[in-house]
C-alpha positions in Angstrom: 0.2 0.0 0.0 1.6 3.4 -1.0 1.7 6.0 1.1 0.7 9.9 0.5 4.0 12.2 0.9 3.5 14.8 3.5 2.9 18.0 1.7 5.7 21.0 1.7 5.2 23.3 4.5 6.0 26.9 3.1 6.6 29.7 5.8 5.6 33.3 5.2 8.2 36.1 5.2 6.6 37.2 8.8 7.4 33.6 9.6 11.2 33.5 8.6 11.6 37.3 10.3 10.4 35.4 13.9 11.8 32.1 13.5 15.1 33.0 11.7 16.2 36.6 12.7 16.5 38.0 9.4 14.3 41.4 9.1 11.7 41.1 6.0 13.8 44.3 4.2 16.9 42.3 4.6 15.7 38.7 2.9 14.0 41.5 0.2 17.1 43.2 -0.8 19.1 39.9 -0.6 16.5 39.0 -3.0 17.1 41.6 -5.5 20.9 41.4 -5.0 21.7 38.1 -4.6 19.0 36.3 -6.4 18.2 34.6 -3.1 16.1 33.4 -1.5 13.6 32.8 -3.9 10.4 33.1 -2.8 7.4 31.4 -4.1 3.7 33.4 -3.9 0.3 31.9 -2.2 -2.7 32.4 -3.4 -3.1 36.5 -2.1 0.4 36.8 -4.0 2.5 37.0 -1.0 6.2 35.8 -0.3 6.5 31.9 0.7 9.2 29.8 1.6 10.2 26.4 1.5 11.9 24.4 4.0 15.0 23.7 2.2 15.3 27.9 1.5 14.7 28.1 5.4 17.5 25.9 6.5 19.8 27.5 4.1 18.7 31.0 5.5 19.8 30.0 9.1 23.1 28.7 8.0 23.6 32.2 6.3 22.2 33.8 9.7 24.8 32.1 11.7 27.6 33.0 9.3 26.4 36.6 9.3 26.8 36.3 13.4 30.3 34.6 12.9 31.2 37.9 11.0 30.9 36.8 6.8 29.4 38.8 4.8 26.4 38.0 2.5 28.3 38.5 -0.8 30.8 36.1 0.1 28.5 33.3 1.3 25.0 34.1 -0.6 26.0 31.7 -3.5 27.0 28.5 -1.5 24.4 25.6 -1.2 23.9 24.4 2.0 26.5 21.8 2.7 29.5 24.6 2.1 27.4 26.9 4.6 27.5 24.3 6.9 31.2 23.2 6.5 32.3 26.8 6.3 30.3 27.5 9.5 32.3 24.6 11.0 35.4 26.4 11.0 36.9 28.8 13.4 36.1 32.4 12.8 39.0 35.4 12.8 39.9 36.2 16.5 39.2 32.5 17.9 41.7 30.1 17.8 41.4 26.0 16.6 43.0 25.7 20.2 40.6 27.6 22.1 37.2 25.7 20.2 39.0 22.5 20.9 40.3 22.7 24.8 38.8 20.4 26.9 37.2 22.8 28.9 35.0 24.0 26.4 34.6 20.3 24.9 33.2 19.0 28.5 30.8 22.1 28.7 29.2 21.2 25.2 29.1 17.7 26.2 26.7 18.9 29.4 24.7 21.0 27.2 24.0 18.1 24.8 23.3 15.8 27.4 20.9 18.9 29.1 22.6 19.1 32.3 22.4 22.8 32.1 22.5 22.8 36.1 25.6 21.3 36.3 27.1 23.7 33.1 25.7 26.5 34.8 27.3 25.4 38.1 30.9 24.8 36.3 30.7 28.1 34.9 30.1 30.2 37.9 32.8 28.0 39.5 35.5 29.1 36.7 34.5 32.8 37.5 35.6 32.0 40.7 39.1 30.0 39.8 39.8 32.3 37.0 38.6 35.5 37.9 35.8 37.0 35.9 37.5 38.9 33.1 40.0 35.8 32.1 36.6 33.8 32.7 34.5 35.5 30.2 37.4 36.3 27.6 38.8 33.2 27.5 36.2 30.5 28.2 32.9 32.0 27.8 33.8 34.3 24.8 35.2 30.9 23.1 32.7 28.7 24.2 29.7 30.8 23.2 31.7 30.7 19.8 31.4 27.2 19.6 27.9 26.6 20.6 27.4 28.6 17.4 29.8 26.3 15.6 28.2 23.0 16.9 24.8 24.2 15.9 25.4 25.2 12.2 27.0 21.5 11.8 23.6 19.9 13.1 25.3 18.9 16.6 23.1 21.3 18.7 19.6 21.7 18.1 17.8 25.2 18.0 16.3 24.4 21.4 19.8 23.7 23.1 21.2 26.9 21.8 18.6 29.0 23.6 18.8 26.8 26.6 22.6 27.4 26.8 21.5 31.3 26.2 19.2 31.3 29.1 21.4 29.7 31.2 24.7 32.1 30.5 22.3 35.0 31.0 21.8 34.2 34.5 25.2 33.3 35.2 26.3 36.3 33.8 23.5 38.7 35.6 25.1 36.8 38.9 28.4 37.9 38.1 27.2 41.6 37.6 25.8 42.2 40.5 28.6 40.6 42.4 31.1 43.2 40.1 28.9 46.1 41.0 28.7 45.1 44.6 33.1 45.3 44.9 32.6 48.7 43.1 35.7 50.9 44.0 33.6 54.5 44.7 37.0 56.2 44.8 37.6 56.6 41.0 36.0 58.2 38.2 32.5 55.9 37.2 31.8 56.3 33.6 28.3 55.8 33.4 27.6 53.8 30.4 23.9 53.1 28.6 24.5 49.7 27.0 21.6 48.4 23.9 21.3 47.6 20.6 19.5 49.5 17.9 16.1 48.2 16.7 17.4 45.9 13.9 19.6 43.6 16.4 18.3 41.1 18.8 21.6 39.2 19.9 22.3 40.3 23.6 25.0 37.7 24.9 27.7 40.3 23.5 26.4 42.7 25.3 26.1 40.8 28.7 30.0 40.2 28.4 30.6 43.6 27.8 28.5 44.5 30.9 30.1 42.4 33.0 34.0 43.4 31.9 32.8 47.4 32.4 31.3 46.7 36.2 34.2 44.4 36.8 36.2 47.8 36.0 33.9 50.0 38.2 31.3 51.3 35.3 28.1 51.9 36.6 26.3 50.5 33.6 22.6 50.8 32.7 21.2 48.2 30.6 18.4 48.6 28.3 18.2 45.2 26.9 17.7 44.9 22.9 16.3 46.5 20.2 16.0 50.2 21.6 15.1 52.8 19.6 17.3 55.8 19.0 15.4 58.3 20.2 14.8 55.8 23.4 18.5 55.6 23.4 18.7 59.5 23.9 16.2 59.8 26.0 17.7 57.2 28.5 21.5 59.1 28.4 20.0 62.4 28.9 17.8 60.7 32.3 21.0 58.9 33.9 23.7 61.6 32.5 25.6 59.2 30.7 29.1 59.1 29.4 29.1 56.6 27.3 26.8 54.5 24.5 27.9 50.9 24.2 26.2 48.8 21.2 26.5 45.5 20.3 26.3 44.3 16.7 26.4 40.3 15.5 26.4 39.7 11.7 22.8 39.9 11.3 23.2 43.8 11.3 25.2 44.7 8.3 28.4 46.8 8.5 26.7 49.8 6.3 23.6 49.7 8.8 25.7 49.7 11.6 27.7 52.6 10.3 24.5 54.3 9.8 23.0 53.5 13.0 26.3 54.5 14.8 26.7 58.0 12.8 23.3 59.1 13.3 23.2 58.4 17.0 26.2 60.2 17.5 24.7 63.1 15.5 22.2 63.0 17.8 24.3 62.8 21.3 26.9 65.7 20.3 30.4 65.8 21.8 29.7 65.2 25.0 28.7 61.5 25.2 31.1 58.6 23.6 30.0 56.1 21.7 31.6 52.6 21.6 30.4 49.3 19.4 31.8 45.9 18.8 30.6 42.5 17.4 30.8 41.1 13.9 28.8 43.0 12.6 30.5 46.5 12.7 34.0 44.6 13.3 34.4 45.1 9.5 33.4 48.9 9.1 36.2 50.4 11.6 37.5 52.6 8.8 34.3 54.4 8.1 34.2 55.4 12.1 35.9 57.8 14.2 39.0 56.3 15.7 38.3 54.4 18.9 34.2 53.6 18.6 35.1 50.1 17.5 35.9 48.0 20.3 36.5 44.1 21.3 36.3 42.8 24.7 40.4 42.8 25.2 40.0 46.9 24.5 37.7 47.5 27.0 39.7 47.8 29.9 42.1 50.1 28.4 39.4 52.6 26.4 37.9 52.7 29.7 41.6 54.1 31.6 41.8 56.8 28.5 38.3 58.0 29.0 39.4 58.4 33.1 42.7 59.9 31.9 41.2 62.5 29.9 38.2 63.2 33.0 41.6 63.9 35.4 42.9 65.9 32.7 40.1 67.9 32.4 39.6 68.4 36.1 43.0 69.6 36.3 42.1 72.3 33.6 38.6 73.1 35.3 40.8 74.3 38.9 42.9 76.1 37.0 46.2 73.8 37.3 48.6 73.0 34.4 48.7 69.7 32.2 52.1 67.8 32.3 52.9 66.1 28.9 
């Protein structure tokens, strides 16, 4: 007895935006510029996407998060995209992704032992220190989780479990670091958020943890904050710095446009810092000192404090010694 094949389930453009994390406008631009995706049309003339195209879009999104540019990867098939996603990205060594501790953490995640994984990361913060743990373990582990997902070694829900668990760990670390703040030195007030096109917040939490450890007063607005609300928050909190995170989902051009627009609205009295794969390749289009990574946060904070010290000397009528 023959079986009837299951019907193909198509996804609307709204469903793709929601489930994959790529904006409708971006999908339409890619369709014109790269001839992919190639949606069909439903009975109302609306775009609908077959499962194989949705799967490829998921792989494309993951590579964008790792810093690849759409024009370099859009013509590749799904197999090539998955293989490319398994390679270490710039700034992440092969050793880091294959380190025994990262391998063990991935194993705990695959076995759904999130409580044990949370306890292990919390213990690592105590033994390694928060700064080293974030930069040498949590950052490469987060990259490794993304690579494992692209290679089919982790399901989407497992990646979400990891993100939720890590948010808890980092939030606890931020609270502890804030309680140890040194009140005797300049404490910049830092607004942390992402622009409306950017939904990813793990990188922002890592930045907040490192800044809190350095004595900064951090005000987190979460993700996807309209520029007008960022400006309002800066005024309400008398912020000194705005720190933005851009994953590879946001194009470098969009990142530059958002940063320049926000800089124009804020004026010269507020510093603007940005980091992440979405802005790393746009460094030359932005003012020096705008694009930072985890390793350059502390030196940038020291330079900010140095400028504050110099301004205080000038204000008091003293002379600067150069």
